[in-house]
C-alpha positions, 0 to 999 in steps of 0.5 A, a space after each residue: 224440925 227436920 227441914 230446919 235441921 237440914 237447912 242448918 246443915 246445908 247453910 254452914 258449908 254453903 256460907 263457907 264456900 261463899 266466904 272462901 270464894 269471896 276472899 279468894 276473889 279479893 286476893 286475886 284482884 290484889 294481884 300479888 303473887 304472894 297471895 297465890 298460895 292462900 287462894 289455892 288453899 281457900 279454893 281447896 277448902 271451898 271444894 271440901 265444903 261443897 263435898 260436905 254439902 253433897 254428903 248432907 244431901 246424899 244422907 238425906 236422900 238415903 234417909 227418905 228412901 229408907 222411909 225412916 221416921 
């Protein structure tokens, strides 16, 4: 049950990162200067999702270190 919850909690931000970066790549490939603000915003959002995934891992390490059940 815990492994399933952990997988779900990590899958959400990782999927968001992949989607945001894929969309950013498409905007970059279009080469329109007007898309630069969208790309910057998507990269910022991807960075935030990466931090979110890191926090999930950090909380899980703390949980295991305490020996909580």
